[in-house]
Residue, then its C-alpha position, 0 to 999 in steps of 0.5 A: m650616443r656615439k656612432g659605435e654605441h648607436t650601431r651596437h644598440e641597433i644590433i641588440r634591438k634588431a636581434a632581440p625578437i629573433f632570439n626571443q622567437r627562435g631561441y639561442e640555438g635557433a637564431a641563425l647568423s644569416e637571420l641576424m645578418e639580414a635583420t641588422g643589415l650587417e655582415k658577420g664581421g660587422i656584428y662581431r666587431h661589437f660583440e665577442s660572441k653570439e652568446q654575448l649578443a644573445g645575453e644583451a638581447f635578452d636584457y634589452a627585451w626583459k627591460l621592455a617587458l618589465d617597464s611595460r608591466f609596471e607602467g602606471t603603478e608608481q602613481i597608485p598610492n595603495a600597495v594592493d591596488r598597485l599590485k592589481h594594476f600590475v596584474r592587469n598590465f601583465r594581461d593587457r600589455r603583451t603586445e608592447l613586448v618584443r615579438g615572441g612573448c615573455p622573454l623570461l619564460n622563453t629564455a628560461i625554457d630555452s637555456d635550461d642546462r645547455n646555456p648557463q650564462l643565459r640561464a644565469r641572466a634569466r635567474r637574475a631577471l626573475g630575482s629582480w622582478r620578485e624583489r620589485l613586487r616584494s618591496i611593493a608588498e612590504e611597503g604596503r605592510r608597513h603602511g597598514e594596507i596589507r595584512s601583517d601576516i602576509d609574507s611579502a616574498e611568498l606573495a611575490t612568488l605566488i603572483i609571478s608563478a600564477l602569471e607565468g604558468s597561466l601564460m604558458v598554458s594560454r600559449l600552448e592552448r592558443k587562447d587567453g582563458p587560462l591567463d584571464l582566469a589566473c588574473r581574476f584569481l589574483e585580483e580577488y585574492l589580493d582583495s580578499k586575502v591580502r588587503a588589510p581589513e582596516a584598509n577596506a574600512 
């Protein structure tokens, strides 16, 4: 990695927790300068605007989150067990994320209608996440591990909605109970309603 590329990557890495905790509007240039050890000109030598830096910081944070959530799933042969492992990762591996919690939840709330570029990035991230879960479910259907009447796209949406919604409630209430409840529900649902009967046999 060339020096300029390394510097750019370090700016993104150090800016990511600031944007993730403070949001786009709340991330002050002075805070970004302090975190990176660079002056304004040093930062904007590598980025056209604060918006571009925020977008790339989100992409960086989201990749860390997604990689952490899918960690170990590829080694699990059965699709239902792979999805259950994903659910457990979502619950148990939050400390491995960029400080501030789920980048997608934060950015979706923060960007809303005020920052269409960040909102577009968040929508793309959601789409890629949903597609990854959908493809696991679809593979499970093809292999007879998941019931043939299960809609893979709807299942992916249900998993994401239950996890992200319960995470929001847990954060508001400052306790893990709602997230734990959603995870238990999803694991039981995957075993009782999604797993093909012949797979159980």
